[in-house]
C-alpha positions as CSV (number, residue, x, y, z in Angstrom):
1,X,-0.1,-0.1,0.0
2,X,2.7,2.2,1.1
3,X,4.7,1.5,-2.6
4,X,1.5,2.4,-4.1
5,X,1.0,5.8,-2.4
6,X,4.9,6.5,-3.0
7,X,4.4,5.7,-7.0
8,X,0.9,7.6,-7.3
9,X,2.7,10.8,-5.2
10,X,5.7,10.5,-7.9
11,X,3.0,10.6,-10.7
12,X,1.1,13.4,-9.4
13,X,4.5,15.5,-8.7
14,X,5.2,14.6,-12.7
15,X,2.1,15.4,-14.0
16,X,1.9,19.0,-12.0
17,X,5.4,19.8,-13.1
18,X,4.7,19.1,-16.5
19,X,1.2,21.2,-15.9
20,X,3.6,24.1,-14.5
21,X,5.7,23.8,-17.5
22,X,3.0,24.3,-20.2
23,X,1.2,26.7,-18.4
24,X,4.0,29.0,-18.5
25,X,4.3,27.7,-21.9
26,X,1.4,29.6,-23.0
27,X,0.3,32.0,-20.8
28,X,2.4,34.7,-22.6
29,X,0.3,33.9,-25.8
30,X,-2.4,32.4,-24.8
31,X,-3.6,33.8,-21.3
32,X,-1.7,37.0,-20.8
33,X,-3.5,38.7,-23.8
34,X,-6.7,38.0,-22.9
35,X,-6.3,39.5,-19.6
36,X,-5.3,43.3,-20.8
37,X,-7.3,46.1,-19.8
38,X,-7.5,49.6,-18.7
39,X,-10.5,50.8,-16.2
40,X,-10.4,54.2,-16.6
41,X,-12.6,55.0,-19.6
42,X,-16.3,55.4,-19.3
43,X,-17.6,53.4,-22.7
44,X,-16.3,50.4,-23.6
45,X,-16.4,48.3,-27.0
46,X,-17.0,44.3,-26.3
47,X,-17.0,42.3,-29.4
48,X,-15.8,39.4,-31.1
49,X,-12.6,39.2,-33.6
50,X,-14.4,41.9,-35.9
51,X,-13.6,44.6,-32.8
52,X,-9.5,43.5,-33.1
53,X,-8.7,45.9,-35.9
54,X,-10.0,49.2,-34.1
55,X,-7.1,48.7,-31.6
56,X,-6.4,51.3,-29.6
57,X,-7.5,53.9,-32.2
58,X,-10.8,54.7,-30.2
59,X,-9.2,55.9,-26.9
60,X,-8.2,59.0,-28.3
61,X,-12.2,59.5,-28.1
62,X,-12.4,58.0,-25.1
63,X,-13.4,54.6,-25.9
64,X,-11.8,51.5,-24.8
65,X,-11.6,48.7,-27.3
66,X,-12.1,45.6,-24.7
67,X,-12.4,42.9,-28.1
68,X,-11.0,39.4,-28.4
69,X,-11.2,36.9,-31.0
70,X,-13.6,34.3,-30.3
71,X,-15.6,36.2,-27.5
72,X,-19.2,35.1,-27.4
73,X,-21.5,36.8,-25.7
74,X,-21.0,34.6,-22.1
75,X,-17.5,36.0,-22.1
76,X,-18.7,39.5,-22.8
77,X,-21.0,39.7,-20.0
78,X,-18.3,38.3,-17.6
79,X,-15.9,40.9,-19.0
80,X,-19.3,43.5,-18.2
81,X,-19.7,42.5,-14.9
82,X,-16.1,42.9,-14.8
83,X,-16.4,46.9,-15.6
84,X,-19.4,47.0,-13.6
85,X,-17.4,46.0,-10.1
86,X,-14.2,47.8,-11.1
87,X,-15.0,50.7,-13.4
88,X,-17.1,53.9,-14.0
89,X,-19.1,52.7,-17.4
90,X,-21.2,55.0,-18.8
91,X,-21.4,53.1,-21.9
92,X,-21.1,49.8,-23.4
93,X,-21.1,49.4,-27.4
94,X,-22.0,45.8,-27.8
95,X,-21.6,43.8,-31.5
96,X,-24.8,42.7,-32.9
97,X,-23.3,40.7,-36.0
98,X,-25.7,38.5,-38.0
99,X,-23.5,35.3,-36.7
100,X,-23.3,36.5,-32.8
101,X,-26.1,33.9,-31.9
102,X,-24.7,30.8,-33.5
103,X,-25.2,28.1,-31.9
104,X,-20.9,27.8,-33.2
105,X,-20.1,30.4,-30.0
106,X,-21.8,27.6,-27.4
107,X,-18.3,25.4,-27.6
108,X,-16.0,28.2,-29.8
109,X,-15.3,31.1,-27.0
110,X,-13.2,32.1,-24.6
111,X,-15.1,30.5,-21.2
112,X,-11.9,29.1,-20.2
113,X,-9.8,32.5,-20.6
114,X,-12.7,35.0,-19.2
115,X,-13.3,33.0,-16.2
116,X,-10.9,35.2,-14.5
117,X,-12.9,38.0,-14.9
118,X,-15.9,36.4,-12.3
119,X,-15.6,36.8,-8.4
120,X,-14.7,33.8,-6.3
121,X,-18.3,33.5,-4.6
122,X,-19.2,33.3,-8.1
123,X,-17.2,30.7,-9.4
124,X,-17.4,28.3,-6.4
125,X,-21.0,28.7,-6.5
126,X,-21.5,26.9,-9.6
127,X,-19.9,23.5,-10.7
128,X,-19.8,24.4,-14.6
129,X,-17.7,27.7,-13.7
130,X,-15.7,25.9,-11.2
131,X,-14.3,23.4,-13.6
132,X,-13.8,26.3,-16.3
133,X,-11.7,28.0,-13.6
134,X,-9.4,24.6,-12.8
135,X,-9.0,24.3,-16.5
136,X,-7.6,27.7,-16.2
137,X,-5.1,26.3,-14.3
138,X,-4.2,22.8,-14.7
139,X,-3.7,23.3,-18.6
140,X,-3.4,19.7,-19.2
141,X,-7.2,19.6,-18.9
142,X,-8.0,22.0,-21.4
143,X,-8.8,21.4,-24.9
144,X,-8.4,24.8,-26.1
145,X,-4.7,25.1,-24.8
146,X,-4.0,21.9,-27.2
147,X,-5.9,23.6,-30.2
148,X,-3.8,26.9,-29.4
149,X,-0.2,24.9,-29.1
150,X,-1.3,23.3,-32.6
151,X,-2.4,26.6,-34.1
152,X,1.1,28.0,-32.8
153,X,3.0,25.3,-34.2
154,X,1.4,25.6,-37.5
155,X,1.9,29.3,-37.8
156,X,5.9,28.4,-36.7
157,X,5.9,26.0,-39.6
158,X,4.1,28.5,-42.4
159,X,6.8,31.3,-41.4
160,X,9.5,29.0,-41.9
161,X,8.4,28.0,-45.4
162,X,7.4,31.5,-46.4
163,X,11.5,32.7,-45.2
164,X,12.7,29.6,-47.4
165,X,10.6,30.8,-50.5
166,X,10.3,34.4,-49.6
167,X,7.1,34.7,-50.9
168,X,4.9,37.4,-49.5
169,X,1.0,36.9,-48.8
170,X,-1.7,38.6,-51.1
171,X,-3.2,41.1,-49.3
172,X,-7.3,41.0,-49.8
173,X,-7.5,43.9,-52.2
174,X,-4.6,42.6,-53.9
175,X,-6.6,38.9,-54.7
176,X,-9.0,38.8,-57.8
177,X,-12.6,38.4,-57.6
178,X,-13.3,34.9,-57.9
179,X,-10.7,33.7,-55.4
180,X,-12.0,36.4,-52.6
181,X,-15.4,34.8,-53.5
182,X,-13.8,31.2,-53.0
183,X,-12.7,32.4,-49.4
184,X,-15.7,34.0,-48.7
185,X,-18.0,31.1,-49.4
186,X,-15.8,28.9,-47.2
187,X,-16.0,30.6,-44.3
188,X,-19.6,31.8,-45.1
189,X,-20.7,27.3,-44.9
190,X,-18.6,27.6,-41.3
191,X,-20.3,30.6,-40.0
192,X,-23.7,30.5,-41.0
193,X,-24.0,26.2,-40.9
194,X,-27.1,26.6,-38.3
195,X,-30.9,26.6,-38.7
196,X,-31.6,27.4,-34.7
197,X,-30.1,30.0,-32.7
198,X,-28.7,29.5,-29.4
199,X,-30.7,30.6,-26.4
200,X,-27.6,30.3,-24.1
201,X,-26.3,33.3,-26.3
202,X,-29.4,35.3,-26.1
203,X,-29.7,35.0,-22.7
204,X,-26.5,36.7,-21.9
205,X,-27.2,39.3,-24.5
206,X,-30.4,40.0,-22.7
207,X,-28.5,40.0,-19.2
208,X,-26.3,42.6,-20.3
209,X,-28.8,45.1,-22.1
210,X,-30.9,44.2,-18.8
211,X,-28.2,45.6,-16.2
212,X,-27.0,48.3,-18.3
213,X,-31.0,49.5,-18.2
214,X,-31.4,49.2,-14.5
215,X,-28.0,50.5,-13.8
216,X,-28.6,53.7,-16.4
217,X,-25.7,52.7,-18.7
218,X,-26.3,53.3,-22.2
219,X,-25.8,50.6,-24.5
220,X,-25.3,50.8,-28.1
221,X,-25.4,47.5,-30.4
222,X,-22.9,47.4,-33.3
223,X,-22.7,45.6,-36.7
224,X,-19.2,45.6,-38.0
225,X,-18.2,46.1,-41.5
226,X,-17.8,43.4,-44.2
227,X,-16.5,42.9,-47.3
228,X,-18.3,43.3,-51.0
229,X,-18.0,39.5,-51.7
230,X,-19.5,38.5,-48.0
231,X,-22.0,40.7,-48.7
232,X,-23.2,39.0,-51.3
233,X,-23.9,36.1,-49.2
234,X,-24.8,36.8,-45.6
235,X,-28.3,38.4,-45.6
236,X,-29.2,40.1,-42.7
237,X,-30.0,38.2,-39.6
238,X,-33.7,39.4,-38.3
239,X,-33.0,37.4,-34.7
240,X,-29.9,39.4,-34.0
241,X,-32.1,42.4,-35.2
242,X,-35.5,41.7,-33.7
243,X,-34.1,41.2,-30.2
244,X,-32.0,44.5,-30.1
245,X,-35.5,45.8,-31.3
246,X,-37.4,43.9,-28.8
247,X,-35.0,45.1,-26.1
248,X,-35.1,49.2,-27.5
249,X,-31.0,49.8,-28.0
250,X,-30.2,51.8,-30.5
251,X,-27.7,50.1,-33.7
252,X,-25.0,51.4,-35.5
253,X,-24.9,49.6,-38.6
254,X,-21.9,49.6,-40.3
255,X,-22.4,46.5,-42.5
256,X,-22.1,48.1,-45.5
257,X,-20.0,51.0,-44.7
258,X,-16.8,49.6,-46.7
259,X,-17.8,47.7,-49.1
260,X,-16.7,49.2,-51.8
261,X,-13.3,49.5,-50.3
262,X,-11.2,46.5,-50.0
263,X,-8.2,47.9,-49.3
264,X,-9.3,48.1,-45.6
265,X,-10.2,44.4,-45.6
266,X,-7.6,41.7,-43.9
267,X,-10.6,39.0,-45.0
268,X,-13.7,38.9,-46.1
269,X,-15.3,39.9,-42.8
270,X,-12.1,41.3,-41.0
271,X,-10.8,44.8,-40.9
272,X,-7.2,45.4,-41.7
273,X,-5.2,48.3,-39.7
274,X,-6.2,51.0,-42.1
275,X,-9.9,49.7,-41.9
276,X,-9.9,49.8,-37.7
277,X,-8.8,53.3,-37.8
278,X,-11.2,54.4,-39.9
279,X,-13.9,52.5,-38.2
280,X,-12.6,54.0,-34.9
281,X,-13.6,57.7,-36.5
282,X,-16.2,56.3,-38.0
283,X,-18.1,55.4,-34.1
284,X,-16.8,58.7,-33.2
285,X,-18.9,60.2,-35.5
286,X,-21.7,58.6,-34.7
287,X,-22.0,58.6,-31.3
């Protein structure tokens, strides 16, 4: 029995050391960037990867961009509650893009990272949140960390191959129309392959808006610019617009704002830095 316990303890220590090493490895690229924020603003942008191009361009207008790739409404709700407890929030600009209520976001989100924004009592009183918190630090149990490592390794291989071939990647504006349409079609099939909407995402959206109304915080919906070829595929999602209308929130609709400016896009539905700067100015002009 003593030998069994001793061997079990050794195994536990080995696993613990491996986990700590892995946590140290992935923290700079995976966890740390997600935990960057500023609390001395009164207006905050909450969005997924579509908000990333705004970068810090909106800060000169007194707006902090709290967006993150793959953020869902559940992640945004956690960030919003964190802001309520730690800053003087007066206005929230919340994404209302067509794909945001997709069931895709029920699984493909940042719950393993946004759990850091919850207070301890909320985490300990809910089993699923406790599980997320454990996965945040015991990364061997976190499948998203494994996905991140695979993506990181693939990116490194691509970088090496690019150096060897000395071939620069063609920008979105430089691609011919047929290539752009083919890429856009692939993206569309991934994002809009669903028939029902996520009740989880709907509830978190309502939660944010209702808290804003109770606390007299202005909430504004925003639809992000799409490229012309993507607009050919994406119809207006009546559900997310209906939800915004039912909750009586103002919507800044920039969906078609840059349809004739392919030079503003990184791909079919994400702006580049130039487009992000232009969008920041557009937001400021319309608030």
